[in-house]
Backbone as a chain_set.jsonl record, in Angstrom:
{"seq": "KGETVGMEWFMRAAEHGHSGAQYDLGLGFLHGRGIEMSEPRAVHWFDKSALQGNVKAQNKLGSMYRNGQGVPKDAKRAVELYTKASEQGYTEAHLNLGIMYENGLGVLKSMTRAVEMYTQAATMGHAGAQNRLGLIHGNGLGVAKDEFLAVKWCSKAVEQGHSGAQFNLAVMHTHGRGVPIDEAC", "coords": {"N": [[0.827, -1.198, 0.0], [1.961, 1.247, 0.773], [3.906, 1.791, -1.224], [2.22, 2.104, -3.412], [0.715, 4.37, -2.734], [2.819, 6.176, -2.592], [3.612, 6.211, -5.302], [1.351, 7.383, -6.393], [1.591, 9.984, -5.425], [4.044, 10.678, -6.573], [3.179, 10.663, -9.224], [1.417, 12.839, -9.287], [3.185, 14.986, -8.721], [4.967, 14.643, -10.835], [3.36, 15.123, -13.063], [3.077, 17.798, -12.745], [5.5, 18.693, -13.51], [7.831, 18.139, -11.991], [11.084, 17.15, -12.007], [12.516, 15.217, -10.518], [10.453, 13.652, -9.442], [9.394, 12.718, -11.822], [11.483, 11.098, -12.687], [11.557, 9.184, -10.562], [8.995, 8.113, -10.843], [9.286, 6.971, -13.341], [11.1, 4.929, -12.637], [9.391, 3.445, -10.999], [7.481, 2.523, -12.889], [9.24, 1.077, -14.515], [10.162, -1.018, -12.879], [7.856, -2.003, -11.785], [7.012, -1.252, -9.24], [4.765, -0.479, -6.886], [3.073, 0.255, -8.831], [1.665, -0.642, -12.004], [3.848, -2.513, -14.048], [5.472, -1.062, -16.823], [7.359, -0.65, -19.492], [7.3, 1.175, -21.74], [5.927, 3.369, -20.567], [7.695, 3.973, -18.537], [9.87, 4.859, -20.064], [8.674, 7.145, -21.145], [8.406, 8.838, -18.863], [11.063, 8.984, -17.948], [12.153, 10.285, -20.135], [10.867, 12.8, -20.05], [11.932, 13.773, -17.657], [14.668, 13.688, -18.251], [14.832, 15.602, -20.275], [14.69, 17.869, -18.777], [17.145, 17.964, -17.716], [17.86, 16.11, -15.764], [20.265, 14.085, -14.531], [20.314, 11.39, -13.715], [18.061, 10.381, -14.966], [18.745, 10.849, -17.637], [20.929, 9.117, -17.888], [19.732, 6.609, -17.244], [17.781, 6.428, -19.261], [19.488, 6.411, -21.437], [20.646, 3.876, -21.074], [18.411, 2.309, -21.505], [17.942, 2.777, -24.213], [20.35, 1.753, -25.2], [20.054, -0.961, -24.628], [17.668, -1.59, -25.842], [15.298, -1.522, -24.393], [12.06, -1.132, -23.88], [12.113, 0.665, -25.89], [13.181, 0.95, -29.353], [16.421, -0.46, -30.037], [19.088, 1.815, -29.933], [22.043, 2.839, -30.263], [23.431, 5.209, -30.819], [21.708, 7.193, -29.854], [21.778, 6.473, -27.187], [24.454, 7.113, -26.578], [24.334, 9.902, -26.904], [22.648, 10.612, -24.76], [24.086, 9.597, -22.538], [26.314, 11.224, -22.792], [25.274, 13.78, -22.255], [24.63, 13.486, -19.525], [27.153, 12.858, -18.539], [28.582, 15.197, -19.08], [27.591, 16.762, -17.11], [28.825, 15.77, -14.963], [28.08, 13.244, -13.988], [28.87, 10.274, -12.586], [28.251, 7.524, -13.207], [27.491, 7.776, -15.848], [29.89, 8.396, -17.101], [31.179, 5.926, -16.881], [29.422, 4.365, -18.465], [29.734, 5.609, -20.963], [32.386, 4.949, -21.395], [32.143, 2.183, -21.772], [30.69, 2.204, -24.155], [32.531, 3.39, -25.943], [34.646, 1.555, -25.732], [33.548, -0.699, -26.899], [32.694, 0.18, -29.35], [30.049, 1.075, -29.759], [27.628, 2.918, -31.132], [29.455, 4.874, -31.501], [32.728, 5.522, -32.901], [34.974, 2.889, -32.316], [37.202, 3.265, -29.654], [39.792, 2.831, -27.638], [41.337, 4.675, -26.351], [39.579, 6.832, -25.79], [37.773, 5.371, -24.26], [39.34, 4.662, -22.034], [39.815, 7.224, -21.038], [37.201, 7.945, -20.23], [36.632, 5.899, -18.353], [38.638, 6.501, -16.521], [37.859, 9.023, -15.603], [35.474, 8.309, -14.259], [36.537, 6.484, -12.415], [38.319, 8.048, -10.872], [36.47, 9.526, -9.599], [35.555, 7.755, -7.847], [34.155, 5.44, -8.655], [33.658, 2.099, -8.339], [33.315, 0.011, -10.228], [34.406, 1.134, -12.545], [37.012, 1.492, -11.671], [37.82, -1.174, -11.349], [37.587, -1.996, -14.021], [39.567, -0.405, -15.226], [41.765, -1.545, -13.976], [41.787, -4.092, -15.185], [42.179, -3.339, -17.86], [44.718, -2.044, -17.796], [46.252, -4.124, -16.727], [46.174, -6.014, -18.734], [47.054, -4.667, -20.915], [45.295, -3.401, -22.758], [44.847, -1.421, -25.268], [46.432, 0.375, -24.031], [49.722, 0.885, -22.62], [50.958, -2.048, -21.144], [50.703, -2.355, -17.697], [51.197, -3.681, -14.863], [51.463, -2.904, -12.214], [49.955, -0.577, -12.038], [47.545, -1.753, -12.618], [47.127, -3.286, -10.304], [46.913, -1.187, -8.484], [44.481, 0.114, -9.303], [42.607, -1.999, -9.118], [42.833, -2.551, -6.408], [41.753, -0.234, -5.274], [39.093, -0.569, -6.028], [38.536, -2.91, -4.645], [38.626, -1.984, -2.022], [36.15, -0.908, -1.856], [34.567, -3.075, -1.827], [34.129, -4.454, -4.222], [33.416, -7.335, -5.886], [34.343, -8.508, -8.286], [36.77, -7.2, -8.632], [38.056, -8.147, -6.387], [38.42, -10.817, -7.1], [40.066, -10.429, -9.378], [42.303, -9.228, -8.199], [43.112, -11.309, -6.564], [43.952, -13.167, -8.496], [46.104, -11.731, -9.578], [47.822, -11.598, -7.353], [48.249, -14.334, -6.899], [49.672, -15.076, -9.166], [51.795, -13.385, -9.08], [51.663, -10.928, -10.411], [52.273, -7.661, -10.82], [52.694, -7.451, -8.173], [54.917, -8.434, -5.513], [56.049, -11.826, -5.536], [55.042, -14.123, -3.121], [57.047, -16.277, -1.7], [56.523, -18.139, 0.248], [54.059, -19.128, -0.212]], "CA": [[0.0, 0.0, 0.0], [2.824, 2.421, 0.865], [4.492, 2.082, -2.536], [1.147, 2.576, -4.29], [0.446, 5.764, -2.356], [3.993, 6.935, -3.016], [3.554, 6.396, -6.758], [0.282, 8.359, -6.669], [2.152, 11.315, -5.176], [5.023, 10.925, -7.644], [2.425, 10.972, -10.439], [0.936, 14.232, -9.175], [4.325, 15.903, -8.851], [5.511, 14.477, -12.186], [2.454, 15.814, -13.986], [3.319, 19.234, -12.554], [6.817, 19.019, -14.035], [8.95, 17.898, -11.071], [11.96, 16.185, -12.691], [12.831, 14.11, -9.616], [9.267, 12.795, -9.395], [9.304, 12.062, -13.132], [12.478, 10.022, -12.667], [11.109, 8.136, -9.644], [7.836, 7.479, -11.46], [9.861, 6.105, -14.37], [11.608, 3.73, -11.958], [8.222, 2.67, -10.585], [6.973, 1.817, -14.069], [10.259, 0.148, -15.005], [10.289, -2.181, -11.995], [6.554, -2.423, -11.289], [6.946, -1.011, -7.792], [3.664, 0.396, -6.503], [2.349, 0.631, -10.047], [1.824, -1.709, -12.999], [5.074, -2.395, -14.838], [5.289, -0.656, -18.218], [8.591, -0.041, -19.999], [7.033, 2.396, -22.517], [5.591, 4.483, -19.667], [8.955, 4.327, -17.873], [10.6, 5.672, -21.042], [7.985, 8.442, -21.221], [8.732, 9.679, -17.709], [12.506, 9.245, -17.971], [12.387, 11.279, -21.182], [10.44, 14.112, -19.527], [12.91, 14.168, -16.65], [15.946, 13.91, -18.945], [14.742, 16.882, -20.992], [14.911, 18.925, -17.784], [18.534, 17.907, -17.274], [18.077, 15.158, -14.681], [21.346, 13.198, -14.978], [19.947, 9.99, -13.495], [17.111, 10.037, -16.031], [19.503, 10.794, -18.889], [21.718, 7.889, -17.859], [18.824, 5.456, -17.291], [17.201, 6.405, -20.6], [20.576, 5.962, -22.302], [20.763, 2.423, -20.939], [17.244, 1.694, -22.143], [18.204, 2.813, -25.655], [21.454, 0.83, -25.484], [19.586, -2.34, -24.514], [16.386, -1.791, -26.514], [14.337, -1.814, -23.335], [10.94, -0.201, -23.97], [12.347, 1.466, -27.104], [14.09, 0.232, -30.256], [17.845, -0.24, -29.749], [19.654, 2.969, -30.635], [23.305, 3.11, -29.573], [23.788, 6.626, -30.972], [20.877, 7.948, -28.903], [22.327, 6.161, -25.866], [25.67, 7.921, -26.416], [23.908, 11.3, -26.705], [22.127, 10.758, -23.401], [25.205, 9.42, -21.61], [27.173, 12.406, -22.908], [24.62, 14.874, -21.514], [24.803, 13.233, -18.094], [28.591, 12.916, -18.277], [28.985, 16.611, -19.086], [27.157, 17.33, -15.832], [29.616, 15.141, -13.91], [27.461, 12.037, -13.442], [29.877, 9.217, -12.606], [27.767, 6.329, -13.907], [27.476, 8.082, -17.284], [31.279, 8.255, -17.566], [31.393, 4.488, -17.046], [28.655, 3.899, -19.62], [30.401, 6.099, -22.179], [33.572, 4.111, -21.559], [31.688, 0.913, -22.354], [30.303, 2.459, -25.55], [33.768, 3.582, -26.715], [35.423, 0.311, -25.746], [32.903, -1.678, -27.772], [32.288, 0.778, -30.617], [28.587, 1.121, -29.821], [27.131, 4.272, -31.369], [30.634, 5.733, -31.716], [33.875, 4.76, -33.389], [35.677, 2.211, -31.23], [38.398, 3.985, -29.247], [40.238, 2.504, -26.287], [41.838, 5.917, -25.748], [38.415, 7.526, -25.209], [37.225, 4.509, -23.217], [40.19, 4.821, -20.85], [39.528, 8.57, -20.509], [35.91, 7.904, -19.533], [36.788, 5.055, -17.167], [39.484, 7.215, -15.564], [37.021, 10.049, -14.966], [34.591, 7.641, -13.3], [37.355, 5.866, -11.369], [38.829, 9.081, -9.962], [35.306, 9.979, -8.834], [35.269, 6.706, -6.876], [33.297, 4.359, -9.16], [34.375, 0.825, -8.193], [33.281, -0.727, -11.49], [35.379, 1.761, -13.452], [38.338, 1.184, -11.13], [38.103, -2.559, -11.716], [37.774, -2.047, -15.481], [40.905, 0.139, -15.494], [42.724, -2.567, -13.559], [41.852, -5.105, -16.248], [42.747, -2.718, -19.064], [46.162, -1.856, -17.599], [46.873, -5.425, -16.503], [46.235, -6.769, -19.99], [47.555, -3.811, -21.988], [44.238, -3.213, -23.755], [44.832, -0.045, -25.771], [47.404, 1.152, -23.245], [50.909, 0.089, -22.289], [50.696, -2.966, -20.038], [51.276, -1.863, -16.449], [50.584, -4.505, -13.829], [51.43, -2.164, -10.949], [48.777, 0.287, -12.148], [46.402, -2.666, -12.536], [46.941, -3.587, -8.883], [46.444, 0.052, -7.846], [43.059, 0.347, -9.585], [41.808, -3.087, -8.547], [42.848, -2.381, -4.948], [40.781, 0.815, -4.953], [37.763, -1.167, -6.159], [38.409, -3.871, -3.55], [38.322, -1.206, -0.817], [34.708, -0.637, -1.871], [33.871, -4.351, -1.799], [33.817, -4.942, -5.576], [33.806, -8.751, -5.916], [35.142, -8.767, -9.486], [38.119, -6.707, -8.354], [38.638, -9.078, -5.423], [38.881, -11.955, -7.897], [41.195, -10.005, -10.212], [43.45, -9.018, -7.323], [43.553, -12.649, -6.152], [44.702, -13.724, -9.63], [47.377, -11.006, -9.673], [48.679, -12.039, -6.246], [48.586, -15.743, -7.113], [50.654, -15.191, -10.246], [52.854, -12.395, -8.906], [51.546, -9.885, -11.441], [52.136, -6.334, -10.226], [52.995, -7.568, -6.742], [55.995, -9.409, -5.313], [55.592, -13.198, -5.283], [55.308, -14.6, -1.77], [57.624, -17.616, -1.873], [55.987, -19.041, 1.261], [52.757, -19.659, -0.655]], "C": [[0.866, 1.255, 0.0], [3.439, 2.805, -0.464], [3.445, 2.633, -3.495], [0.832, 4.034, -4.005], [1.603, 6.652, -2.79], [3.967, 7.216, -4.506], [2.461, 7.393, -7.144], [0.803, 9.781, -6.477], [3.218, 11.666, -6.208], [4.31, 11.325, -8.934], [1.946, 12.426, -10.41], [2.072, 15.228, -9.402], [4.911, 15.845, -10.261], [4.664, 15.22, -13.208], [2.584, 17.328, -13.882], [4.755, 19.62, -12.91], [8.006, 18.801, -13.125], [9.842, 16.797, -11.641], [12.33, 14.992, -11.808], [11.675, 13.129, -9.516], [9.098, 12.051, -10.715], [10.275, 10.885, -13.196], [12.002, 8.868, -11.784], [9.887, 7.398, -10.179], [8.295, 6.537, -12.578], [10.399, 4.82, -13.769], [10.465, 2.827, -11.512], [7.653, 1.865, -11.741], [7.965, 0.77, -14.575], [10.282, -1.147, -14.198], [8.957, -2.691, -11.456], [6.428, -2.296, -9.786], [5.842, -0.001, -7.497], [2.789, 0.815, -7.665], [2.576, -0.488, -11.061], [3.058, -1.461, -13.862], [4.747, -2.047, -16.291], [6.555, 0.042, -18.688], [8.32, 1.195, -20.855], [6.681, 3.601, -21.635], [6.821, 4.924, -18.872], [9.764, 5.235, -18.792], [10.0, 7.072, -21.116], [8.419, 9.366, -20.08], [10.229, 9.958, -17.607], [12.827, 10.329, -18.994], [12.009, 12.678, -20.702], [11.459, 14.646, -18.521], [14.258, 14.508, -17.289], [15.955, 15.245, -19.679], [14.944, 18.076, -20.063], [16.326, 18.876, -17.207], [18.817, 16.959, -16.131], [19.075, 14.091, -15.145], [21.014, 11.722, -14.791], [18.994, 9.521, -14.591], [17.825, 9.935, -17.371], [20.277, 9.485, -18.976], [20.828, 6.658, -17.999], [18.214, 5.316, -18.68], [18.247, 5.961, -21.624], [20.724, 4.451, -22.261], [19.588, 1.706, -21.59], [17.404, 1.696, -23.666], [19.325, 1.84, -26.03], [20.96, -0.612, -25.543], [18.291, -2.623, -25.272], [15.285, -2.156, -25.542], [13.225, -0.764, -23.365], [11.013, 0.725, -25.171], [13.181, 0.62, -28.059], [15.543, 0.532, -29.868], [18.355, 0.916, -30.592], [20.908, 3.405, -29.882], [23.705, 4.577, -29.684], [22.99, 7.493, -30.005], [21.385, 7.707, -27.482], [23.558, 7.014, -25.595], [25.309, 9.383, -26.18], [23.452, 11.53, -25.269], [23.225, 10.592, -22.357], [26.105, 10.654, -21.618], [26.58, 13.577, -22.141], [24.821, 14.704, -20.011], [26.27, 13.341, -17.69], [29.075, 14.36, -18.187], [28.561, 17.333, -17.812], [27.843, 16.637, -14.651], [29.032, 13.883, -13.308], [28.375, 10.834, -13.664], [29.456, 8.004, -13.428], [27.75, 6.539, -15.421], [28.881, 8.004, -17.874], [31.576, 6.777, -17.828], [30.68, 3.988, -18.298], [29.243, 4.384, -20.936], [31.669, 5.292, -22.455], [33.226, 2.785, -22.219], [31.357, 1.093, -23.835], [31.545, 2.623, -26.427], [34.576, 2.291, -26.814], [34.864, -0.685, -26.762], [32.456, -1.121, -29.119], [30.785, 0.79, -30.812], [28.121, 2.567, -29.967], [28.216, 5.302, -31.604], [31.715, 4.87, -32.356], [34.586, 4.148, -32.19], [36.969, 2.958, -30.936], [38.752, 3.632, -27.811], [40.777, 3.745, -25.589], [40.695, 6.66, -25.067], [37.801, 6.699, -24.083], [38.017, 4.68, -21.923], [39.972, 6.198, -20.224], [38.242, 8.558, -19.686], [35.995, 7.073, -18.259], [37.603, 5.777, -16.1], [38.694, 8.31, -14.86], [36.125, 9.422, -13.908], [35.386, 7.074, -12.125], [37.874, 6.897, -10.38], [37.699, 9.693, -9.137], [34.832, 8.896, -7.868], [34.391, 5.567, -7.356], [34.073, 3.039, -9.179], [34.399, 0.019, -9.49], [34.284, -0.187, -12.488], [36.8, 1.484, -12.981], [38.741, -0.239, -11.502], [38.384, -2.675, -13.213], [39.151, -1.517, -15.857], [41.993, -0.85, -15.082], [42.901, -3.632, -14.625], [42.521, -4.557, -17.501], [44.259, -2.579, -18.934], [46.884, -3.192, -17.416], [47.047, -6.238, -17.773], [46.745, -5.942, -21.163], [46.549, -3.615, -23.108], [44.169, -1.748, -24.182], [45.746, 0.897, -25.016], [48.631, 0.264, -23.041], [50.57, -0.791, -21.082], [51.426, -2.472, -18.798], [50.586, -2.593, -15.297], [50.526, -3.809, -12.475], [50.227, -1.223, -10.916], [47.502, -0.559, -12.065], [46.085, -2.982, -11.078], [46.389, -2.363, -8.156], [44.941, 0.227, -8.043], [42.184, -0.749, -8.995], [41.742, -2.975, -7.024], [41.853, -1.316, -4.511], [39.357, 0.265, -5.025], [37.497, -2.161, -5.03], [38.041, -3.153, -2.255], [36.831, -0.89, -0.718], [33.885, -1.93, -1.937], [33.497, -4.917, -3.154], [34.33, -6.374, -5.729], [34.628, -9.112, -7.152], [36.581, -8.338, -9.289], [38.819, -7.608, -7.337], [39.195, -10.295, -6.151], [40.12, -11.576, -8.703], [42.454, -9.804, -9.385], [43.999, -10.363, -6.828], [44.389, -13.296, -7.25], [46.067, -13.055, -9.723], [48.338, -11.453, -8.577], [49.142, -13.478, -6.459], [49.699, -15.91, -8.136], [51.769, -14.153, -10.163], [52.84, -11.304, -9.965], [51.277, -8.535, -10.774], [52.399, -6.301, -8.738], [54.154, -8.546, -6.595], [55.407, -10.792, -5.027], [55.993, -13.585, -3.87], [55.758, -16.055, -1.887], [57.062, -18.615, -0.87], [54.682, -19.686, 0.802], [52.906, -20.829, -1.54]], "O": [[0.551, 2.224, -0.691], [3.498, 3.985, -0.81], [3.736, 3.521, -4.296], [0.697, 4.84, -4.926], [1.391, 7.754, -3.297], [4.266, 8.33, -4.934], [2.617, 8.154, -8.098], [0.496, 10.674, -7.267], [3.295, 12.806, -6.667], [4.769, 12.212, -9.653], [2.064, 13.146, -11.402], [1.94, 16.182, -10.169], [5.304, 16.87, -10.817], [5.193, 15.868, -14.11], [2.242, 18.054, -14.816], [5.18, 20.744, -12.645], [9.106, 19.242, -13.455], [9.418, 15.646, -11.749], [12.445, 13.872, -12.305], [11.883, 11.916, -9.504], [8.702, 10.886, -10.726], [9.934, 9.812, -13.694], [12.036, 7.711, -12.201], [9.759, 6.189, -9.988], [7.755, 5.442, -12.738], [10.185, 3.739, -14.318], [10.546, 1.604, -11.626], [7.374, 0.675, -11.601], [7.561, -0.306, -15.015], [10.405, -2.236, -14.759], [8.921, -3.698, -10.748], [5.809, -3.136, -9.134], [5.967, 1.181, -7.817], [1.876, 1.626, -7.51], [3.576, -1.203, -10.981], [3.284, -0.35, -14.342], [3.868, -2.65, -16.906], [6.802, 1.193, -18.329], [9.037, 2.186, -20.719], [7.093, 4.724, -21.927], [6.974, 6.106, -18.568], [10.285, 6.261, -18.354], [10.726, 8.065, -21.146], [8.756, 10.528, -20.306], [10.625, 11.057, -17.218], [13.672, 11.19, -18.749], [12.752, 13.633, -20.925], [11.802, 15.828, -18.539], [14.905, 15.486, -16.916], [16.972, 15.938, -19.701], [15.323, 19.16, -20.507], [16.664, 19.654, -16.315], [19.913, 16.992, -15.571], [18.775, 13.295, -16.034], [21.392, 10.892, -15.618], [19.107, 8.398, -15.083], [17.541, 9.032, -18.158], [20.279, 8.824, -20.015], [21.132, 5.76, -18.784], [18.138, 4.211, -19.217], [17.934, 5.228, -22.563], [20.907, 3.814, -23.299], [19.749, 0.626, -22.158], [17.041, 0.725, -24.33], [19.252, 1.18, -27.066], [21.389, -1.39, -26.396], [17.858, -3.774, -25.342], [14.439, -3.0, -25.835], [13.428, 0.368, -22.925], [10.08, 1.483, -25.437], [13.827, -0.334, -27.626], [15.859, 1.637, -29.428], [18.098, 0.994, -31.793], [20.842, 4.237, -28.977], [24.261, 5.134, -28.738], [23.532, 8.422, -29.406], [21.419, 8.629, -26.667], [23.697, 7.576, -24.509], [25.922, 10.037, -25.336], [23.824, 12.521, -24.641], [23.289, 11.36, -21.397], [26.598, 11.077, -20.572], [27.303, 14.292, -21.447], [25.144, 15.663, -19.31], [26.586, 13.857, -16.619], [29.882, 14.701, -17.322], [29.103, 18.385, -17.476], [27.499, 16.875, -13.494], [29.441, 13.481, -12.218], [28.62, 10.433, -14.802], [30.226, 7.514, -14.254], [27.967, 5.599, -16.186], [29.047, 7.592, -19.022], [32.148, 6.42, -18.858], [31.27, 3.267, -19.103], [29.248, 3.646, -21.921], [31.984, 4.99, -23.605], [33.932, 2.323, -23.115], [31.697, 0.25, -24.665], [31.612, 2.067, -27.523], [35.126, 1.979, -27.87], [35.616, -1.421, -27.401], [31.903, -1.852, -29.942], [30.299, 0.54, -31.916], [28.213, 3.349, -29.021], [27.928, 6.468, -31.876], [31.629, 3.642, -32.351], [34.778, 4.81, -31.17], [37.743, 3.252, -31.846], [38.09, 4.08, -26.875], [40.684, 3.857, -24.367], [40.814, 7.07, -23.913], [37.361, 7.247, -23.073], [37.436, 4.826, -20.847], [39.948, 6.319, -19.0], [38.2, 9.095, -18.579], [35.495, 7.481, -17.211], [37.298, 5.679, -14.911], [38.842, 8.506, -13.654], [36.021, 9.933, -12.793], [34.956, 7.173, -10.975], [37.872, 6.651, -9.174], [37.945, 10.307, -8.099], [33.842, 9.076, -7.159], [33.916, 4.785, -6.533], [35.028, 2.884, -9.941], [35.416, -0.595, -9.809], [34.938, -0.952, -13.197], [37.695, 1.267, -13.798], [39.874, -0.479, -11.919], [39.313, -3.373, -13.622], [39.833, -2.097, -16.702], [43.015, -0.976, -15.756], [44.024, -4.031, -14.935], [43.335, -5.237, -18.126], [45.0, -2.947, -19.845], [48.003, -3.365, -17.9], [47.962, -7.056, -17.875], [46.859, -6.45, -22.279], [46.913, -3.658, -24.283], [43.51, -0.935, -23.533], [45.823, 2.084, -25.331], [48.584, -0.946, -23.261], [49.965, -0.325, -20.117], [52.626, -2.202, -18.843], [49.53, -2.175, -14.823], [49.636, -4.092, -11.673], [49.562, -1.091, -9.889], [46.499, -0.12, -11.502], [44.926, -2.951, -10.664], [45.502, -2.486, -7.312], [44.207, 0.46, -7.082], [41.129, -0.46, -8.431], [40.71, -3.272, -6.423], [41.182, -1.474, -3.492], [38.516, 0.591, -4.188], [36.38, -2.248, -4.519], [37.232, -3.656, -1.476], [36.313, -0.636, 0.37], [32.664, -1.889, -2.084], [32.626, -5.783, -3.233], [35.538, -6.606, -5.706], [35.528, -9.948, -7.064], [37.507, -9.024, -9.724], [40.031, -7.81, -7.413], [40.301, -10.751, -5.86], [41.108, -12.31, -8.711], [43.549, -10.166, -9.817], [45.211, -10.529, -6.691], [45.422, -13.904, -6.968], [47.077, -13.73, -9.925], [49.524, -11.662, -8.831], [50.307, -13.796, -6.223], [50.564, -16.775, -7.993], [52.594, -14.052, -11.071], [53.894, -10.813, -10.368], [50.196, -8.298, -10.235], [52.334, -5.243, -8.112], [54.355, -9.399, -7.46], [54.383, -10.907, -4.353], [57.142, -13.401, -3.468], [54.95, -16.949, -2.142], [57.118, -19.821, -1.11], [54.252, -20.687, 1.375], [51.91, -21.39, -1.996]]}, "num_chains": 1, "name": "protein.A"}
């Protein structure tokens, strides 16, 4: 009952142009929380919020276009939306742009640009971007191979509890990559 009442209030505020309510209403429709699930209606409200500059809505809508969720797949539109959110300093959008550049989705493939985007997100504390940079540097993907830098970035992600980085750091320690080998092991 509480979620339903909450969605009713979000609807009222959203209809009056409140971008935060539009975003939250979009989430409600996307996940079917307190309201019937509807991806097209989620897109509608995310779009209204994104047009007002809401970075979370821009990023979420970008992901929906990237994945073809509630809209036809459109990688170029996803990049446009991620770029808008990124230009406003939204960390998750930096990560998503990195993914787009790394994979050549909606843009020309560029590991240089991908690393730039991941680095922006990583320096802002995004654990997923830190882990990704660790993998990129550890394997020399579009950059000079640097196992010490790989350990640095993965360690930062581990400090935030990122399980993928924990695994990657375990592999590096086991094989003495970027860290001294412990002969006692």
